[in-house]
N, C-alpha and C positions, 0 to 999 in steps of 0.2 A: 640661588647658588650659581656658581660658574657653570656655563653651558659650553657646548661644543660649537663647531662652525655654524654660522647663521647666514642664510641667503639675505643679502643686503636689501633687496627690494621688497621683502615681506611687508605687507601693509599693516597699519595699526589704526583702527577706527577711533573716533572720539569717545565712544562708549567704553572701548577697551582701555584707552589711555586713562579715563576716569577711574576705571576699576583698579588699574595698577597703581595710580596715584593714591587712591584711598587706602590701599594696603601696602604702601611703599616700604620695602625693606631691602637694603643693600645685600643682605645675606641670603635673600630668597627671591632673586629676580627671575621673572619668566623669560623664556627664549625670545618671544616677540619684542620684548623691551630692547634687546641688544641691537635689533635691526634698525630701530628708530626711536631713541629715547627722548627726543625733543618735545613731542606732545605731552609726555609725562612731566618733564622738567617745567614746561610752560604752566601746567596746572599747579604744580607745587609752588612755583614762584608767585603765582597769583593768589593762592589760598593759604599756603603754609610755608612762607619763605625761610623760616627758621623752624624746621620740623624736628620734633622729638622722635627718635628712632626706637624700635623695640629693644635694642640692646643698651639703651641709655645714652647713646651718642646723639649728635645734632647734625642736621643736613642743611646746608646753606645754598641758596640758589640765586640770590640777588647780587648784581654787580657791586653795588655800593657796600654791601655787607662783606663781600670777599675782600675788597680793597681795604676796608677798615681792619680786618684780621691780618692781612698781609703787612700793613703798615706797622703794626705793633708786635715786633718779634720778641719783646720781653714778656708781654702778657700771653702771647700765643706761641708756645714752644714747638719747634720742629723735632725735638728729641723723641724718638719712637720707642725707647726701652719699655716704658709702662704699657704702651699700646700693643707692642708686638710680642711681649712675653707670653700672654695667653695664646696667641696665634701660633707661635713657633716653638715655644717651650712647654705649652700646655700647663702653665703654672703662673701664678701672679708674680710680678716683678718685685724684688726687694732691693731697695737702693743700696743697702749696706753690703750685699753679697752677690757678686756676679756668679751665675751657675758655672761650675767647674767644667762642664761639658756642654756648653751652649750649642744650640743647633746652628749649623752653617748659615742658614737663612737669617737667623736672628743676629748672629755676629756680623754678617754682611750689611744688612739693612740698618743696623744701629751704629755702624761705623762710617758709612758713606756720607759724602758731602751734604746731600739734599736732606738727610734725616738727622741733622745735628744742629746745635746752636753754637754760637761763639763760645770759646775761642777756637775749637777744632774747625768749625765751618769757616772761620776767617782765615786760618792758616792754609787750609787746602784750597779754598777759592783763590787766594792770592797767588799761590803757586801755579794753578791752572791758568788763570787769567794772564800771567806773565808770558805764557806761550801762545795765547790767543789774541795777541794785539792786532790792531787794524792792519798793520803792515804785514804781519805773519799770515793773516787770513788772505790778504790780497796775493801774497806769494803762492798760495795754494791754488789759485784760480786756473793757471795753465794746466797743471796736472789733473785738476778736476774736469776740465773741458776734454782733455784727452781720454780720461776714463769714461765719461759719458758717451763720447763719440764712438769709442770701441764697443760699448754695450749696444748702441744704436746700430752699428755696422752689423753685429751679429743678428739682431732682430730683422734688419732689412734683408739680410741674406736668406733668412728662413721665411719671411713674409708674415710671420705671426709670433706670438709669444705671450707671456704673462706679465702684466704691469708690475706685479710684486716680485715674483721670483727672478725674472729676467732683467729687471730694471731697478725699481725703487729700493729693494733691500740690498742690492749689490753695491750701491753707491756709498752709504755711510759706513759699512763694514770696512771698505777700502780706505776711506778718509780717516776714520778713527784708528784703523790699523797702522796707517802711516804716522799719525800723531804719536802713537805709543811705540812705534818701531817694531811692530809684530811682523816677522818674516812672512812673505806671501804664502809660503808652503804651510804655515801654521794657522791660517785664517779660516779653514774649513769649519771647525766646531764653534766659532764665535757666535754666529747667529743663533744656533740652537741653545747654547748656554744662556744667551741674553733673553730669548723668549721664555725659557723655563724660569729664570730668576725673576724677571719682571712679572710673569704670569702669577707668581706666588704672592704678588701684592694685591691680587683681587680680594674683594671683601670676604668671599667664601671660597674655601679650598677643599678639593677632594684629597684623600690620603695619597693618591697617585701623583697629583700635582705637587704636593708638599715633598714627597720623596724625590721626585725629579728635580725640584728646585734645590734641595739640599745636596743632591749628587752633583748638580751642575756647578754650584758654588765650590764644592770640594775639588772637582776636576779643574775648574778655572784657576783656583789658588795654586794647585800643584803645577800647572803650566806657568803661571806668573812667577813662581819662586825661581824657576829655571831662567826665565827671561830677565828677571831683576838681577840675578847672579851674573849673567852674561853682561848686562849693561853696567854693572859695577866694575867689571873688568875692562870694558870698552865703552866709556861714556859717549853719548851723542852730543850734539849741539843743544845746550839748554834753551836757546832762543826758539827752537823749533821742535825739539824732542820733549814732549810732556813727561815721559817716564824719567828721563835723565833729570829733568827739573824737579820732579817729585823726590827722587832719590837724594839729590844734593841738598834740597831744601834751601832755606834762607835764614840767616841768623840776625838780620837787621830789624830793629824795631820790636815793640812789645809783643806783636803777634807773630814774630818769626819763630824759627826752630824747625828741626827736622821732624819728619813724621816717623812714628813707630813702624815696625815692619807690618803689623796688622793694619794700621791706617793706610800705609802705602799700598798694600796688595788690594785691600777692599776698595780703595778709591780708584785704582786702575780698572777694576770690574765696573764700578759706577760710571766711569767715563765712557767705556765701551757701550754699556747698556743705555745710558741716557742719550748718547749720540746716535745710536743705531735705531732704536724703536721709534722715537719721535720723528726722526727725519724720514724713515721709511713710510710712516703713516702720512706725513705731510705730502710727500710726492704721490703716493698711491691715492689718498683721498682727493687730491687736486685733480688728477687725471680722470678719476671716475666722476667727480662732480661736474667736470666740463662736458661729459657725455649727457648728464642730466639737465644741464643748463646750456642749450645750444646757442642762445643769444650771447651769453658771456663768452663762450668759446669763440664765436665768430668775431667779437670785438677784440679779444686778445690776439687772435690770428691776424687781424688787420693791423694791429700795432706792431707785431713781430715782423710782418711783411714790410710795413712802412719804414721801419728803422733798420731793416736788413743792411748790414755793413757798417752800422754805427752802434756798437754795443753800449757805449757810454750813454747815448740818448735813450736806448731801450731799457736800460737798467732800472730807472725809477718806476717805469710802468710794470715791469715784472716784480719789483719789490712790493708795489701796491697789491698786485694780484696774490703774491705769496702771503701777505698779511691777512688778506681776506679769506684765503683758504684756511689759514690757521684759526681765524675767528669762527668761520662757518662750521668747520669740522675739527675742533681742537684735538690734536694728537693725544694729549694727556687731558683727560676729562675730570679727574678727581685729585684733590690734594687733601692733606690732613694736618691738623694742629691740635695741641692740648692746652687748655686754659690753665695758667699757673695760679690764677686767683679768681674769685667770683667776679663776674662781669656782666655786662648787658650787650647783646648783639641784636641789631634790628628790632629793638624794643622788647626782647625776650631775655630774662635773667638766666644766666648759666652759672652753675656751681663751680668752685675750684676743682680742677682735674677733669673738667668736661672735655670729651673727645669731640672734635668738630671736623666734619667732612666738607670741604670746599668744592662745590660743583662748578668747575670751570666751564664745562660745556653749557650749562644753564646760564651762567653769568654772561657768557659771550653772545647770548641771544636774548639779553634783557632789553625790552623795548624802551626802558627808561634811559638806557645808554646808547642804543643803536637804533637808528631809523630802519623800519622794515627788516628786522633782524633775521627773519626766515628767508630772505632773498640773498642770493649770491651776487654781490655788487663789487666787482673787481677794482673799481675806482672810488671806493668808499673813503670819504674824508675823515680826518681825525679818528682813525681806527685804533683806539687804545684798548685792544683786546688783552686778555689775560692768559693767552696760550703759553707764554713764557714765564708766567707767574708775575710777581711784583715785589718790590722791596729788596731786602738783603738776599733773598733766595731766588731772585730773578735768574733765569737760566744763564749760566756762564758761557754757554756755547751758542747763544742766540744769533750772533753775527755769522758764525759758521753755518748754522742751520739755514739762515736766509740765503747765504751764498749757494749752498747745495740745492735748495729749492729753486732758486732763480735759474741756475744753469741747467738743472735736470729738466724742469718743466719747459723752459724756453726752448732748449735745443730739441727736446722730444717733439714739441709742436711744430717747430720749423722743419723737422725731418719728416714727420708723419701727420700732416694737417688733416688727413681724412681717416685717422684711426677710428676703429669702432670695436666695442665689446662684442665677443662672440658667444658669451654665456653670462649668466647672472653672477656678479661678483659676490664673493663669500667673505664675510667678516669673521673675526676670530672668536666672537662670543665673549668679549671682555668689557667690563664697565669702565675700568680705569684708563686703559689705552685703547683708543678707537682707531682701528685700521683694518686693512683687508689681509686675508690669507692668500686669496687667489682672485685674479681678475683677467681672464683670458681675452685676448684681442687680436685683431688683424690690422696690418698697416696698409692693406690694399682694398 
């Protein structure tokens, strides 16, 4: 079941990993699993790469099997109504009748981009991507550098801080807030709402987590209703303002058309949540990993120093490092699909309707795809990791996430080359989203 904060350095022995793997159940994970799940994933990938779970679902850990599922969006649906009805409605889903008083979490997670199939997925993704062009993202770079430098100035003045609270989590909230045009004075609750809503995606929930998630969706929707009404009165530039673009929609082509009010509001929540949690984890995981891999840290610092004053030359080196951080500690560790027909995956026959969990964290450390996958290699070649997914559901904001990671990590190291942790970093105790809650450090 979902646990509380976990000290990230807690060890896990080979015998203990075997014990967890033998009884592996996503709905009943022990606390020490969250600190380091990879030995367990390694054992599952070696012995039961397509594992039948106690609840009747299937757990996949091989890279090639995940790619096969990602490739076939028709056979493996992303629509979560069937899967989420028992979780959030505590009742089976009936396709002919939507519950009159659906739970806020159910309504949100079954309407957002990532948990839908075409045509809704196609329409929403097209609208979002229109505001995340290569040119638009490049135009964000100056403002992002200013934001990061301001955060670093505050840390430098204090001489210490927390990698998550004072740095990693502050960056994506501002970036996505700017994309949606959320006034700065209104951004305080965004991270709390996001953590509660995404936390409710964990395989097992406590009643308290479910209640907090439902309340957070409701409060977020109430805020967005006001924001959308204001934007309807005063539209922004649709080339840069994602909210204006979603409101206005597009009527060209078979996949065009405006979003309904519910689709609009819930996908605004999705954009904030997706952009916030994963990028926070990317930056935090990277800076902690560099503490644990001093040779990699030294190599990266050498390149930052060597190319100082030439950002264009440094960029590909930082991009390579960011991709390796994403592979090594995938921000999003789990994905889900439902088989629309009987099929075979990895040599195992699955029935129609089978629920499948894709273990991205395990696939990104599959030795059949990556040489020495347990090693942090910042200059890894042909690094085709699955941290952003694959196929039609590949992350729409991947270029923006890479930009945020490159600037945040590069400028942090340039400013604080000798930073060190002053306490054990603490993870959030979640299986799906892997990141830290706290990581205290000093820059002196």
